[in-house]
C-alpha positions in Angstrom: 0.0 27.7 3.1 -2.0 26.1 5.0 -3.2 24.4 1.3 0.4 23.2 0.6 0.6 21.9 3.8 -2.1 20.0 3.2 -0.7 18.8 -0.5 2.5 18.0 1.2 0.3 15.5 3.6 -1.1 14.0 0.8 1.9 13.6 -1.9 3.2 12.2 1.8 1.0 9.8 2.7 0.3 8.7 -0.8 4.4 8.0 -0.5 4.0 6.5 2.9 2.1 3.8 1.6 3.7 2.7 -1.9 6.5 2.0 0.3 4.6 0.0 3.1 3.6 -2.5 0.3 7.3 -2.5 -0.6 8.3 -3.4 2.5 6.2 -6.3 3.0 6.4 -7.4 -0.7 10.0 -7.0 -0.5 11.9 -10.6 -1.4 14.7 -10.2 1.5 15.8 -9.1 4.1 18.1 -6.2 2.8 16.0 -5.2 0.8 13.1 -5.0 3.6 15.8 -2.4 6.4 16.5 -0.4 3.2 12.8 0.4 2.9 12.0 0.8 6.6 14.8 3.2 6.4 12.6 4.5 3.2 9.7 4.4 5.7 10.7 6.2 9.1 11.4 9.1 6.3 8.4 9.1 5.5 6.5 9.2 8.5 9.2 11.5 9.9 8.2 13.6 7.6 4.6 13.4 8.3 5.1 14.2 11.6 6.9 17.4 11.5 3.4 18.5 9.1 1.8 17.6 11.7 3.6 19.7 14.5 2.3 22.2 12.0 -1.2 21.4 11.5 -1.2 21.3 15.6 -0.2 24.7 15.8 -2.9 25.8 13.0 -5.7 24.7 14.9 -4.7 26.1 17.9 -5.0 29.6 16.3 -8.0 31.6 16.6 -7.3 32.4 13.1 -8.6 29.9 11.2 -12.1 29.0 11.4 -12.4 25.9 9.0 -10.6 23.7 11.0 -11.9 20.0 9.3 -9.3 19.7 6.8 -6.7 20.1 9.6 -8.3 17.6 11.7 -8.8 14.9 8.6 -5.4 15.4 7.7 -4.1 15.2 11.5 -6.0 12.1 11.4 -4.1 10.5 8.4 -1.0 11.2 9.7 -1.7 10.0 13.1 -3.5 6.4 11.6 0.0 6.3 9.0 2.0 7.2 12.6 -0.2 3.9 13.6 0.7 1.9 11.5 4.6 2.3 11.3 4.5 1.5 14.8 3.9 -2.0 13.9 6.5 -2.5 11.4 9.0 -1.4 14.2 7.4 -3.9 15.9 8.1 -6.4 13.8 11.2 -5.5 13.2 12.4 -5.3 16.5 11.1 -8.4 17.8 14.1 -11.6 17.7 13.8 -14.7 16.1 13.7 -16.5 19.1 12.0 -14.5 21.1 8.4 -15.5 23.0 6.7 -13.2 20.5 9.1 -14.3 17.2 8.3 -17.9 18.2 4.8 -17.5 18.3 4.8 -15.0 15.9 6.0 -18.0 13.7 2.8 -20.0 14.1 0.5 -17.4 12.9 0.2 -17.0 9.8 -1.1 -14.2 7.4 -3.6 -15.2 4.5 -1.5 -14.9 1.6 0.7 -16.8 2.7 -1.8 -19.7 4.1 -2.6 -19.6 0.5 0.8 -20.2 -0.8 1.9 -23.4 2.0 -2.1 -24.8 1.0 -1.0 -24.4 -2.7 2.2 -26.3 -2.2 
């Protein structure tokens, strides 16, 4: 059962990374919103798996907990990434943060502007 859970975590992390790329490469706002919803579903799946891992880690029956710790750490890193996306989408365009974000450009965006 643990092996199956770890396999699901690995698959979930890969799917999360794929959707993460799609969110940042989305050409328009509608697609970005759709990918964000997909990302939210994936993170919820990973969180459920994380809860199961926590239960196993607290159990005394399991001796080798290294794989479980790594899987949990990986899920928590993805949760942090998701927080970033969520913060970006909830930032209003004309708020102080939104206006300040226009000045901070992504390195790729900076190169595009320099080329044009």
